C-alpha positions in Angstrom: 30.8 65.2 38.0 33.0 67.4 40.2 31.3 69.9 42.4 32.2 73.5 41.3 32.9 76.2 43.7 30.8 79.3 43.5 31.8 82.0 41.2 35.3 83.4 41.4 36.8 86.6 40.1 40.4 85.9 40.5 42.9 83.5 38.9 46.5 83.1 39.9 47.3 82.5 36.3 46.3 85.2 33.9 43.2 84.6 31.7 43.4 86.4 28.4 40.9 87.1 25.8 39.0 85.6 24.2 39.0 82.8 26.8 38.4 85.4 29.5 35.1 86.4 27.9 33.8 82.8 28.2 35.3 82.3 31.7 33.6 85.5 32.9 30.3 84.5 31.3 30.5 81.3 33.3 31.1 83.4 36.5 34.4 81.8 37.0 32.8 78.4 37.6 35.7 76.6 35.8 37.9 77.8 38.7 41.3 79.3 38.4 43.5 78.8 35.4 46.2 76.2 35.8 48.2 77.2 32.7 48.4 80.0 30.2 46.2 80.1 27.1 47.6 77.9 24.3 46.7 77.4 20.6 44.6 74.5 19.4 43.5 73.7 15.9 41.0 76.4 14.8 41.4 78.4 18.0 42.8 78.6 21.5 42.2 76.8 24.8 43.0 77.2 28.5 42.8 74.6 31.3 41.2 75.4 34.6 40.8 73.7 37.9 37.5 72.3 36.6 37.8 71.7 33.0 38.8 73.5 29.8 37.5 76.4 27.8 38.0 76.0 24.1 37.6 79.0 21.8 36.7 78.5 18.2 38.0 81.4 16.1 35.8 80.3 13.2 32.6 80.9 14.9 33.9 83.4 17.6 32.5 81.2 20.3 34.0 79.4 23.3 32.7 76.2 25.2 33.5 74.7 28.5 34.4 71.0 28.5 35.1 69.2 31.7 35.3 65.9 33.7 34.8 62.6 32.1 33.6 64.1 28.9 36.9 66.1 28.6 38.9 63.0 29.3 37.0 61.1 26.5 37.5 64.2 24.2 41.2 64.3 24.8 41.5 60.5 24.3 40.0 61.0 20.8 42.5 63.7 19.8 40.6 66.7 21.1 40.2 69.4 18.5 42.7 67.6 16.2 40.6 64.5 16.3 37.4 63.6 14.3 35.2 65.4 16.8 36.7 68.8 16.0 35.7 71.8 18.1 33.0 71.7 20.7 29.6 73.1 19.9 28.1 73.3 23.3 29.0 73.5 26.9 28.4 70.3 28.9 24.8 70.0 29.6 22.5 67.7 31.5 20.5 64.9 29.7 18.4 62.3 31.4 20.5 61.1 34.4 23.8 62.1 32.8 25.7 64.8 30.9 26.6 65.5 27.3 28.7 67.7 25.1 28.2 68.4 21.4 31.1 68.7 19.0 31.6 69.4 15.4 31.9 65.6 14.6 29.6 64.1 17.2 28.5 64.0 20.8 30.0 62.7 24.0 27.7 61.3 26.7 28.5 60.6 30.3 26.7 59.0 33.2 27.9 57.6 36.5 26.7 54.1 35.3 28.1 54.2 31.8 31.2 56.5 31.9 31.8 58.7 28.8 31.4 57.5 25.3 31.2 59.2 21.9 28.3 58.9 19.4 28.5 60.4 16.0 27.5 60.3 12.4 24.5 58.2 11.2 24.5 56.3 14.5 24.1 59.5 16.4 21.4 60.6 14.1 19.5 57.3 14.6 20.1 57.5 18.3 18.5 60.9 18.5 15.7 60.0 16.2 14.9 57.0 18.5 14.8 59.2 21.6 18.5 59.2 22.7 19.2 58.5 26.3 15.6 58.7 27.2 14.8 55.5 25.3 18.1 53.6 24.7 19.9 54.9 27.8 23.5 56.1 27.6 26.1 54.6 25.3 28.3 52.0 26.9 30.8 51.8 24.1 32.3 54.1 21.6 31.3 53.4 18.0 33.4 50.4 16.7 33.6 48.2 13.7 30.8 45.7 13.4 32.3 42.2 13.4 32.0 40.5 10.0 30.5 43.5 8.2 32.7 45.3 5.8 32.5 49.0 6.6 29.9 48.4 9.2 29.8 50.2 12.5 27.9 49.8 15.8 27.4 51.5 19.1 26.1 49.8 22.3 23.7 51.5 24.6 22.2 50.7 27.9 18.9 49.7 26.2 20.0 48.5 22.9 22.4 48.7 20.0 22.6 50.7 16.8 24.3 49.3 13.7 25.2 51.2 10.6 26.0 49.7 7.3 26.9 51.4 4.0 24.1 49.5 2.3 21.4 49.5 4.9 22.1 52.7 6.9 21.6 52.8 10.7 19.1 50.6 12.5 18.4 50.0 16.1 18.1 46.5 17.7 17.2 45.9 21.4 15.5 43.8 24.0 15.0 40.0 23.5 15.7 40.2 19.8 19.1 41.8 20.5 19.8 39.1 23.1 19.1 36.3 20.6 21.0 38.2 17.9 24.1 38.4 20.1 23.7 34.9 21.5 23.7 33.5 18.0 26.7 35.4 16.7 25.5 39.0 16.1 26.7 40.8 13.0 29.5 38.3 12.4 26.9 35.6 11.7 23.8 37.6 10.6 25.1 40.8 9.3 23.7 44.1 10.4 20.0 44.8 10.8 18.3 46.0 7.6 15.4 47.6 9.4 14.3 48.6 12.8 12.2 46.3 15.0 8.6 46.4 13.9 5.2 45.0 14.8 4.1 41.8 13.2 0.8 42.1 11.6 -1.9 39.8 13.0 0.3 38.6 15.9 -0.7 40.1 19.2 2.5 41.7 20.7 4.6 40.2 18.0 7.8 42.0 16.9 10.4 41.3 14.2 13.8 42.5 13.2 15.4 41.6 9.9 19.1 41.3 9.3 21.2 40.7 6.3 21.3 37.0 7.1 18.2 36.2 9.0 14.9 37.2 10.6 14.3 37.5 14.4 10.7 37.1 15.5 9.4 37.5 19.0 6.1 37.3 20.8 5.2 37.0 24.5 3.9 33.4 23.9 6.8 32.1 21.8 9.9 34.1 22.8 12.4 35.0 20.1 13.7 32.8 17.4 15.6 33.4 14.2 14.6 32.1 10.8 16.6 32.4 7.6 17.4 31.1 4.2 15.3 28.6 2.3 13.3 27.7 5.4 12.3 31.3 6.0 11.5 31.7 2.3 9.1 28.7 2.5 7.7 30.0 5.7 6.9 33.4 4.1 5.5 31.5 1.1 2.8 30.2 3.5 2.1 33.7 4.9 4.9 34.0 7.5 4.0 34.7 11.1 0.5 35.9 10.3 -0.2 32.9 8.0 -1.1 29.3 8.7 2.1 28.3 10.6 2.1 31.2 13.1 5.3 32.1 15.0 8.4 30.1 15.2 8.8 28.1 18.4 12.4 27.0 17.8 15.5 28.2 16.0 16.5 26.4 12.9 18.3 23.1 13.9 20.0 20.2 12.3 17.8 17.3 11.3 18.5 13.7 10.4 20.0 15.3 7.4 19.5 18.9 6.4 17.8 21.6 8.6 14.4 22.2 10.1 12.5 24.8 12.1 9.3 24.3 14.2 6.4 26.7 14.2 3.2 27.0 16.2 1.3 24.9 13.7 3.8 22.9 11.8 7.4 22.7 10.6 9.6 23.5 7.7 12.4 21.1 6.7 15.2 21.6 4.2 17.4 19.1 2.5 19.9 19.9 -0.2 18.5 17.5 -2.7 14.9 18.5 -2.1 14.8 22.1 -0.9 12.4 23.3 1.8 8.9 21.8 2.4 6.2 22.2 5.0 4.6 19.7 7.3 1.5 20.5 9.2 -1.8 19.3 10.7 -2.4 15.6 11.5 0.6 14.6 9.5 2.8 17.0 11.5 1.6 15.4 14.8 2.4 11.9 13.5 5.8 13.2 12.3 6.6 14.6 15.7 5.4 11.4 17.4 8.0 9.6 15.3 10.8 12.0 16.3 10.3 14.7 13.7 13.1 16.0 11.5 15.8 14.5 13.7 14.4 11.0 13.4 15.3 8.4 10.7 12.3 9.3 8.6 14.2 12.4 7.7 13.2 15.7 6.1 10.1 16.2 3.9 10.6 15.8 0.2 7.3 17.4 -0.7 4.7 19.7 0.8 1.5 17.9 1.9 -0.1 16.6 -1.3 -3.3 14.8 -2.5 -3.0 11.0 -2.7 -3.6 9.9 -6.3 -6.8 7.8 -6.6 -8.0 8.2 -3.1 -10.4 11.1 -2.7 -9.8 13.2 0.4 -6.6 11.6 1.4 -3.3 13.5 2.0 0.3 12.6 2.3 3.8 13.9 2.9 6.9 12.2 1.4 10.0 12.1 3.5 13.5 11.0 2.8 13.0 7.6 4.4 9.2 7.3 4.6 5.8 8.6 3.9 2.9 9.7 6.2 -0.7 9.3 4.9 -3.9 10.7 6.3 -7.6 10.3 5.5 -10.7 10.8 7.5 -11.4 7.1 7.4 -8.0 5.7 8.3 -6.4 8.5 10.4 -2.6 9.2 10.2 0.0 6.5 9.7 3.6 6.3 8.6 5.2 3.8 6.2 8.9 3.6 5.8 11.9 1.4 5.0 11.5 -1.9 3.2 7.8 -2.0 3.8 7.4 1.4 2.0 9.4 0.2 -0.9 7.2 -2.9 -1.3 4.1 -0.8 -0.8 5.0 1.5 -3.6 6.2 -1.3 -5.9 2.8 -3.0 -5.5 0.8 0.1 -6.4 0.7 2.0 -3.1 -2.7 3.5 -2.0 -4.3 2.8 -5.4 -3.8 -0.9 -5.1 -3.3 -1.8 -1.4 -5.3 1.1 0.1 -4.1 3.5 2.8 -2.2 2.4 5.9 -4.5 1.7 8.9 -1.6 1.1 11.4 1.9 2.4 11.8 4.6 -0.2 11.4 4.9 -2.4 14.5 6.8 -5.4 16.0 5.5 -8.9 15.3 4.9 -10.5 18.6 7.1 -13.6 19.1 9.3 -12.9 16.0 12.5 -11.1 16.8 13.2 -8.6 14.1 9.7 -9.0 12.5 7.7 -5.9 11.5 4.3 -5.4 10.1 2.2 -2.6 8.5 -1.5 -3.1 7.8 -3.3 -1.4 4.9 -6.9 -1.3 3.9 -6.6 -4.2 1.4 -3.4 -6.0 2.5 -0.7 -6.4 5.1 3.0 -6.1 4.5 5.5 -8.1 6.6 9.2 -7.6 7.0 12.1 -9.5 8.5 15.8 -9.1 7.8 15.9 -12.7 6.6 13.0 -12.4 4.2 12.6 -8.8 3.2 9.2 -7.1 2.9 6.3 -8.7 1.2 2.5 -8.2 1.0 -0.2 -10.8 1.8 -3.9 -10.3 1.3 -7.3 -11.7 0.5 -7.9 -15.5 0.6 -4.2 -16.3 0.7 -3.9 -14.1 3.8 -6.8 -15.9 5.5 -5.3 -19.3 4.7 -1.9 -18.2 6.0 -3.5 -17.1 9.2 -5.2 -20.5 9.5 -1.6 -21.8 9.7 -0.6 -19.4 12.4 0.5 -16.4 10.3 4.1 -15.1 10.7 4.9 -17.3 13.7 3.0 -20.3 12.4 4.2 -23.3 10.4 4.6 -21.6 7.1 6.7 -18.8 8.5 7.1 -15.3 7.0 6.3 -14.5 3.3 9.3 -14.6 1.0 7.4 -13.1 -2.1 4.5 -11.0 -2.7 1.4 -12.4 -4.4 2.0 -13.4 -8.0 0.4 -15.1 -11.0 0.5 -18.9 -10.6 -0.9 -21.0 -13.4 -4.6 -20.1 -13.6 -4.5 -18.5 -10.2 -2.4 -16.6 -7.7 0.4 -17.7 -5.3 2.5 -16.5 -2.4 5.7 -18.1 -1.1 6.5 -18.5 2.5 9.6 -19.7 4.4 8.2 -23.2 4.8 5.6 -23.5 2.0 3.4 -21.9 -0.5 -0.3 -20.9 -0.7 -2.1 -20.9 -4.1 -5.5 -19.5 -4.9 -8.0 -19.3 -7.7 -11.7 -18.6 -7.9 -12.3 -22.2 -8.8 -10.1 -23.8 -6.1 -10.0 -21.3 -3.2 -6.7 -21.0 -1.2 -4.7 -24.0 -0.1 -1.3 -24.5 1.3 1.4 -26.9 0.0 4.6 -27.6 1.9 7.3 -30.1 2.7 8.0 -33.1 0.5 4.7 -32.7 -1.2 5.6 -29.1 -2.3 9.1 -30.3 -3.5 7.5 -32.9 -5.7 4.8 -30.5 -6.9 7.4 -27.9 -8.0 9.4 -30.6 -9.8 6.3 -30.9 -12.0 6.2 -27.1 -12.6 3.8 -26.5 -9.7 0.5 -24.7 -10.6 1.6 -24.3 -14.3 2.3 -28.0 -14.6 0.3 -31.1 -15.1 -1.4 -31.2 -11.6 -2.8 -27.7 -11.7 -3.7 -25.8 -8.6 -4.3 -27.5 -5.1 -7.9 -28.1 -4.2 -7.2 -29.2 -0.6 -4.6 -28.5 2.2 -2.4 -31.4 3.0 -4.2 -34.0 5.2 -3.5 -37.4 6.8 -4.1 -40.3 4.5 -3.2 -44.0 4.5 -0.4 -43.7 7.1 1.1 -40.7 5.3 0.1 -37.3 4.0 -1.8 -36.2 0.9 -2.6 -33.0 -1.1 -5.2 -33.0 -3.8 -4.8 -30.9 -7.0 -7.1 -30.1 -9.9 -5.7 -33.0 -12.0 -4.5 -35.4 -9.4 -2.9 -35.7 -6.0 0.5 -36.3 -4.3 0.8 -38.9 -1.6 3.7 -39.0 0.9 4.8 -41.5 3.5 8.2 -42.1 5.2 8.5 -45.4 3.3 7.5 -44.2 -0.1 8.4 -40.5 -0.4 6.2 -38.3 -2.5 4.2 -40.1 -5.2 2.1 -38.4 -7.9 -1.3 -39.7 -8.9 -3.2 -38.1 -11.8 -7.0 -37.8 -12.1 -6.9 -39.6 -15.4 -5.5 -42.5 -13.5 -7.4 -45.0 -11.3 -6.4 -45.0 -7.7 -7.1 -48.1 -5.6 -6.6 -49.1 -2.0 -8.0 -51.8 0.2 -8.9 -52.4 3.9 -6.3 -55.3 4.0 -3.0 -55.8 2.3 -3.4 -56.3 -1.5 -1.2 -57.4 -4.4 -0.6 -55.8 -7.7 0.0 -57.9 -10.7 0.2 -57.4 -14.5 -2.0 -59.1 -17.0 0.6 -61.8 -17.4 0.4 -62.7 -13.7 3.7 -61.1 -12.7 3.7 -59.8 -9.2 4.6 -56.1 -9.2 4.2 -55.4 -5.5 2.3 -55.9 -2.3 0.8 -52.8 -0.5 -0.4 -52.5 3.0 -3.9 -51.7 4.1 -4.8 -48.1 3.3 -1.9 -47.5 1.0 -2.9 -46.3 -2.4 -1.8 -47.3 -5.9 -2.4 -45.3 -9.1 -2.8 -46.9 -12.5 -2.8 -44.9 -15.8 -2.8 -45.8 -19.4 -1.2 -43.9 -22.3 0.1 -44.9 -25.7 -0.2 -48.6 -25.2 1.6 -48.6 -21.8 0.3 -49.0 -18.3 2.0 -47.1 -15.5 1.6 -48.2 -11.9 2.8 -45.9 -9.0 2.5 -46.6 -5.3 4.4 -46.8 -2.1 7.6 -48.6 -3.1 6.2 -49.4 -6.5 6.9 -47.8 -9.9 6.2 -49.9 -13.0 5.5 -49.3 -16.7 4.6 -52.0 -19.2 2.2 -53.0 -21.9 0.2 -55.5 -19.8 -3.0 -54.4 -18.0 -3.1 -54.3 -14.2 -5.0 -56.3 -11.6 -5.3 -55.7 -7.9 -6.6 -58.2 -5.4 -6.8 -58.6 -1.5 -4.2 -60.9 -0.1 -6.6 -61.9 2.7 -9.9 -63.6 2.2 -12.8 -61.2 2.7 -10.7 -58.1 2.0 -12.5 -55.2 0.3 -11.0 -53.2 -2.5 -11.8 -49.4 -2.9 -11.6 -47.4 -6.1 -10.8 -44.0 -4.5 -10.8 -42.2 -7.9 -14.5 -43.3 -8.4 -17.4 -41.9 -6.5 -21.1 -43.1 -6.4 -22.7 -40.8 -3.8 -26.5 -41.2 -3.5 -28.5 -37.9 -3.4 -30.4 -39.0 -0.3 -27.2 -39.5 1.8 -24.2 -37.5 0.8 -22.0 -39.3 3.4 -22.2 -42.6 1.4 -19.8 -43.4 -1.4 -20.3 -46.8 -3.1 -16.8 -47.3 -4.4 -15.9 -50.5 -2.4 -16.0 -53.9 -4.0 -15.3 -57.5 -3.4 -12.9 -59.4 -5.6 -10.4 -58.0 -8.0 -10.1 -54.6 -9.5 -8.7 -54.6 -13.1 -7.6 -51.5 -15.1 -7.6 -52.3 -18.8 -7.8 -50.5 -22.1 -10.5 -51.7 -24.6 -10.0 -51.1 -28.3 -13.6 -51.9 -28.8 -14.9 -48.9 -26.9 -11.6 -46.9 -26.9 -11.8 -46.4 -23.2 -9.8 -47.5 -20.1 -12.1 -49.5 -18.0 -12.1 -50.2 -14.3 -13.4 -53.7 -14.0 -14.6 -55.5 -10.9 -14.1 -59.3 -11.3 -15.8 -61.4 -8.5 -18.0 -64.5 -8.1 -21.4 -64.0 -9.6 -23.3 -64.8 -6.4 -21.3 -62.1 -4.6 -22.0 -59.7 -7.4 -25.8 -60.2 -6.9 -25.5 -58.9 -3.3 -24.4 -55.5 -4.7 -27.2 -55.0 -7.2 -29.5 -52.1 -6.2 -32.7 -53.2 -8.1 -34.8 -53.2 -5.0 -35.1 -51.4 -1.7 -34.5 -52.5 1.9 -37.7 -53.4 3.8 -39.4 -55.1 0.8 -41.1 -58.5 1.3 -38.7 -61.4 1.4 -40.4 -63.2 -1.5 -40.2 -60.1 -3.7 -36.5 -59.9 -2.9 -36.0 -63.5 -3.9 -38.0 -63.0 -7.1 -35.7 -60.0 -7.9 -32.6 -62.0 -7.1 -33.6 -64.9 -9.4 -34.5 -62.5 -12.2 -31.2 -60.6 -11.9 -29.2 -63.8 -11.6 -30.6 -65.0 -14.9 -29.8 -61.8 -16.7 -26.2 -61.8 -15.4 -25.6 -65.5 -16.0 -27.0 -65.3 -19.5 -24.3 -62.7 -20.5 -21.5 -64.4 -18.6 -22.3 -67.6 -20.4 -22.2 -66.0 -23.8 -19.1 -63.9 -23.0 -20.7 -60.6 -22.3 -22.6 -58.0 -24.3 -21.3 -56.8 -27.6 -20.1 -53.3 -28.4 -18.9 -51.9 -31.7 -19.3 -55.1 -33.6 -16.9 -57.2 -31.4 -16.8 -58.6 -27.9 -15.6 -56.3 -25.2 -13.4 -57.1 -22.1 -16.2 -57.4 -19.6 -19.7 -59.0 -19.3 -21.8 -56.1 -18.1 -21.5 -52.4 -17.3 -22.5 -50.8 -14.0 -25.6 -48.7 -14.8 -24.4 -45.8 -12.7 -23.0 -42.3 -13.5 -23.9 -42.6 -17.2 -22.0 -45.8 -17.8 -24.8 -47.7 -19.5 -28.2 -49.3 -19.1 -27.3 -52.7 -17.5 -27.9 -53.6 -13.9 -27.4 -51.0 -11.1 -24.3 -52.2 -9.3 -23.2 -50.6 -6.1 -20.9 -53.2 -4.7 -20.0 -54.0 -1.1 -21.4 -50.8 0.3 -24.9 -51.9 -0.6 -24.4 -55.4 0.6 -23.3 -54.1 4.0 -26.3 -51.7 4.2 -28.9 -54.3 2.8 -28.5 -57.6 4.6 -32.0 -58.7 3.5 -30.8 -58.6 -0.1 -27.8 -60.8 0.7 -30.1 -63.3 2.4 -32.4 -63.4 -0.6 -29.5 -64.0 -2.9 -28.1 -66.8 -0.7 -31.5 -68.5 -0.2 -32.0 -68.7 -4.0 -28.4 -69.5 -4.9 -28.1 -70.8 -8.5 -31.8 -70.3 -9.4 -32.8 -68.7 -12.6 -35.9 -68.3 -14.8 -35.9 -70.8 -17.7 -38.0 -71.3 -20.8 -37.9 -74.8 -22.2 -34.8 -75.5 -20.2 -32.9 -72.4 -21.3 -32.2 -69.2 -19.4 -35.0 -66.7 -20.0 -34.0 -63.0 -19.9 -36.3 -61.8 -17.1 -36.8 -58.1 -17.7 -38.6 -56.0 -15.0 -39.8 -52.5 -14.5 -41.4 -50.3 -11.8 -45.1 -50.5 -12.3 -47.7 -50.9 -15.1 -51.1 -49.3 -15.7 -53.1 -52.5 -15.1 -51.4 -54.9 -17.5 -47.8 -55.7 -18.6 -46.8 -55.3 -22.2 -45.3 -57.9 -24.4 -41.8 -57.8 -26.0 -43.5 -57.9 -29.4 -45.6 -54.8 -28.5 -42.7 -52.8 -27.1 -39.6 -54.0 -29.0 -41.1 -55.6 -32.1 -39.6 -59.1 -31.3 -41.4 -62.4 -31.0 -38.2 -64.3 -30.0 -39.0 -64.0 -26.3 -42.4 -65.6 -26.0 -42.2 -65.7 -22.2 -42.5 -61.9 -22.3 -46.2 -61.8 -23.0 -48.7 -59.3 -21.7 -50.5 -60.4 -18.5 -53.0 -58.6 -16.3 -51.5 -56.6 -13.4 -54.6 -55.6 -11.4 -52.6 -54.1 -8.5 -51.6 -51.3 -10.8 -55.0 -50.4 -12.2 -55.3 -46.6 -12.5 -51.6 -46.1 -12.2 -49.4 -44.4 -14.8 -46.9 -46.7 -16.5 -43.4 -46.3 -15.1 -40.8 -48.1 -17.2 -40.9 -50.1 -20.4 -43.7 -52.3 -19.1 -42.2 -55.7 -20.3 -41.9 -58.6 -17.8 -42.3 -58.4 -14.0 -44.0 -55.4 -12.5 -42.2 -54.4 -9.4 -45.2 -52.9 -7.7 -47.4 -55.8 -8.7 -44.8 -58.3 -7.5 -44.6 -56.7 -4.1 -48.4 -56.8 -3.7 -48.4 -60.5 -4.6 -45.7 -61.2 -2.1 -47.6 -59.3 0.6 -50.6 -61.5 -0.2 -48.5 -64.7 0.3 -47.3 -65.6 -3.1 -44.0 -67.3 -3.3 -41.2 -66.0 -5.4 -41.7 -68.9 -7.8 -45.4 -68.1 -8.1 -44.5 -64.4 -8.8 -41.9 -65.3 -11.5 -44.0 -67.9 -13.3 -47.0 -65.5 -13.4 -45.1 -62.6 -15.0 -43.0 -64.8 -17.3 -45.4 -67.0 -19.2 -44.5 -70.7 -19.7 -41.4 -70.5 -17.5 -40.0 -72.4 -14.6 -37.5 -71.7 -11.8 -34.5 -74.0 -12.1 -31.0 -74.3 -10.6 -28.0 -73.8 -12.9 -24.2 -73.6 -12.4 -23.4 -70.1 -11.2 -20.0 -70.9 -9.8 -18.5 -68.4 -12.2 -16.9 -65.0 -12.1 -18.5 -62.0 -13.6 -16.6 -59.0 -14.9 -18.4 -55.7 -14.3 -17.2 -52.4 -15.8 -17.5 -50.1 -12.9 -16.4 -46.9 -14.6 -14.2 -45.7 -17.5 -11.6 -43.1 -18.4 -10.5 -41.5 -21.6 -7.2 -43.2 -22.7 
């Protein structure tokens, strides 16, 4: 302000009362008058070298106004303006000067110049400490932008706003900076309270405005929160609650809005409102990119997971995040999430144990693993779950990058089991059959027959190499494929036959139906009076039975649908036979029989009535006895069943077929060369009684004597079956019917040097060993099927 000269007592221009009284009281400090006294509203005034003295007639008092304050006063209309008459001389305040007026106060400092403060803002300014706290005003009061009727004044240390609804409030410091940076009153409206301490937050401060809330702490800086997000925040206790202070302003998310806090985030979406995310789920959410990522805003607060004790989840617009102490925190989203929820979610598939990840080696492939399943996704196949035994089998085939490719369905009911489809095949499972894959041409044929719900049932093997092609076995049959035959179906109620050489297939009328190569398989079935034959390049149906024979001498046939596996060696299977295999229905027994027709002498090589390593003479004795039994029934046309003659001579006494001779075929012959030698060395020889074949029965061992047919069966028509001493069995327990030759006794006699003739004529009284014509074929019923 100007420097005043020392008191003066002279003015070149007259100074009249009442101004003179004030000028004199001031010791002439205003300097000499520069004009005469003149009237002003409510009084008179006179200008001096250093200011103006204004006299108020109403109160009879005059005040000196000068310098910058006088300039501001004049600019506001002086006494005719809203400030009215002065109510003080200029006075010092802090580092500046001030003048009071009827309608306000003008402050001046060298740094801020002169500005007026009045009304409620002045009151607030003074209450808050005036220049000593807020510094000097740097603006006059002006309309607050965007606030109808609102006013504000700026000060060196802050700003005071006034609003008709909220009154006057001060805003300053970092909060004022954020307020102005983000739009001030035009965006947020005026403050509705003064800045205040935040309870429970060390150093925390807050100012509330009509449109938002500004929160500051030394650790987090200042951030504004508002609307639904702020409401949700305060619902959870606000800054002194779980979430702590905001660490960001509200920002745009993937859709909607979000704000981050010290211990979580609040998101808002128009369709869902505001929801909180916190704890381990919040960490995972941020790891995925938070609200700005494609997983989007939260649609729920954190919630319990139905059916999973202790587990928690948040639902988001495009995904979910699950947490449990056992599985940790993992996200599920997109197509995998849709499948997960469709299949029962956590209650059915368990919680996720991984986030979604790329499938190595499969461009575009994605996978999420759950406690009880895995879900795979590819743009070409969609998202589908795989689990349990089907998953294990799929992985045996190489999983998503293996031969079966990606899943194209989830697991579904399939016949009596379950199934899953893949790009290049299917896997079926049941408790009875386990899991097996079907694919390619075999699968195509299988599906033509209605798959697992059809006649074949479920698969019981994977596809495997067989007979120059490929084969899959099912509950009720199998499918065989080769390049030359395509896929052929064979049912379990059919007889399947192959050979180690090429073989021909003819009908009962002798018509040639086809010739198959070694290892190729043909299936024969019977139904309703018709025989159906299916094989590579062969498909025939007719009413004549079917016969199959090797085309090369010495070829061996194999009935692959029949199994005779000894308990003592599970690797053996006596289902190979010399000669012809015939499949034929018998009205006598109402069964479909598999008949082996071959020369009688070759048949004897496959009879398992003795064991390898036995004395040669014993084996010869057994061969002669067995030959006579077989020749007797061949000569008379076979045994009789149901009152009429059947289509074979004898039945194989294996697997419950009957009580005739135990016939194992070529497998026994190959394993038991001693037996073949015994048969050959006694060729044509049988036991006779008075020149006729005598049925030579035998058994394991006696208890010291054999028993007669009369004693056991009540018949006297077989006199050669009399009781004889069997001293080698003294003290033993009878094993068998006891009629005829004792096996144990015969062995002992052979070991002592008896010939086979001696042994036979001893046990069969009045008999002889003679040669008869055995150049005949015998028909042996190997096994049977229901028609």
